[in-house]
N, C-alpha and C positions, 0 to 999 in steps of 0.2 A: 325786389322787383317782381311784378305779377307775372306768372306764367302766361303763354299766350292762350292756353286753352281756357284759363279763369277770364281773361280779357273777351275771348270770344262768347263765352256763355254769358257773360255780364252784358255785352252788346246784344246778344240774340235775345235776352230777357228784356232789356230796354225797349228794342224794337217791338217786341210782343206785346208787351203792356201798352206801350203808346199808341201803338197802331189799332189797339181794340177799344181804347176808352177816351177818344178824343171828344170834347164838348161839342154839341151842336150849337152852332152861331151864325150869324151873317158871315160869309166867306170873306175873310179879310185877304187880299192877295197882292196888294201894291207894297213893295218894299220902301219903306220909309227911313231905314237905318239898321245900326247894329247896337246891340246893348252887351257890355262886357261887365260881369260882376267877379269880384275877387273876396275871399274871406271864407268864412264857413266853418270857422273851426268849432267842435262840439262834440257831444256824446248822444247818440241814439237811445232812446229810452224804452225800448222794446216796441210800444205801439205809437211812437212819434217823436218828433223833435222840431227845435226851433233854433235857427242860425241866422247870423246877421252877415251882409255884405255890403261892400262900397262898389257902387256901379256907376258906370260911364255910358252915355247914349251918344252915339257919333251919327249925326243925321245924314242921309245919302246925299243931301242937297249941298253938302259941304259948310254948312252952317256951323257956328259954335257948337261944341259939345255940352252936354248937361250932364250933371251929376246928381246921383240919387243915393239914398240910403236904402237897403231892401232887408226884409226879414223873410225867411222862407220857413213855413211850418209845414212838417208832413204829418199824415196821419195813416197808419199802416204798419206793417213791419219794418222797423228800424233798429238795428242791433250794431252797436261798436261805436268807434269814434272817426273823426276825420279832422285833418288839420288843413293844410293850404288847397283852397279849391277855385277853380277858375271856370266860370259858365260862359258861353259865348251864345246870344241868340240873334236870328235875324228877325227884325220887327216888321210885321205887316199890317197893313191898315185896310179898312172896308173902303176908304176914300183916298184920293189923291193928294189932299192937303194935310199936312202935318202941322199941328198948333204947338208952339213950344211949351213944355211942361206938361203935355198930354198924356205921357207914360204914367204919371202919378196915379195911383189906385190900386186895386186888388185885382189878382189874376188867380186863375184855379186851372188845374189838369193834371194829368198823369206824371208820375215820377219813378224811375228805376235807376238805383246806384249800387255798385259792387266795388269793393277795395281790400286788396290783401297788398299792403306796401303802397304802389302806385295802382290807382282803379279809373273806373269809366262810369258814366252816368248820363242821363237825359231826362230833361222836364219839357214837356209842350204844355204851353199855358195860353189862356184866353181872358181877356179882361180890359182894364184900362177904362178911357173915355167911352161910355155908353155900350161896353163890351165890344168894341169896334177895332181892338188891337189884339194880335196874336203874337207869341214869342215862340219862333221855331228854333231848336238847337240848330245852329251851324254844323256842329259835329258833337259827338258825345264830351261832355265834360272832363276835365281832368282832375283828380284829387288824390291826396295821400291819406292813408290811414288805414284801419282795420273795420269794414263796415259792410252791412247789406242792408238795403232798404227798398222796398216797392210799395205804391201806395198813391194817394193823393196828395197833391202839394198846393199849397196856397202861398203866393207871392204879393208881398204889399211893398211898393215903391212910393218913396216919399222924399 
């Protein structure tokens, strides 16, 4: 079990890194749904990692959900291993109309994670169709393992 001080330090680090390194794009601000990704077993290789996830997008309109396969690559400090991870994002769009399957594509942004047993992390990402979508963490992600990672993340949804 992670001590409260480790969780607080990890959360503060995530907020600090993410708050200072958001990419400049058209301001997506209309909520179009929620993306939930599960998976992420893997090992950090000091300067980066690559992990796979199964994702479900639930449109805010109540339309049928969409399934995606995701790959998250990190560049930066990434030391340790993780097992079960769940990431939840609010999906924001620059326009009010969401076209089915438009989450497919590449996203980039800042990432910070820390685990000692149970851990926390967050990734703020921008991309998708014409870079008009943003993935904002609903809350910090939950994961298990022994890991410290800070850097740039790239997410590919297909």
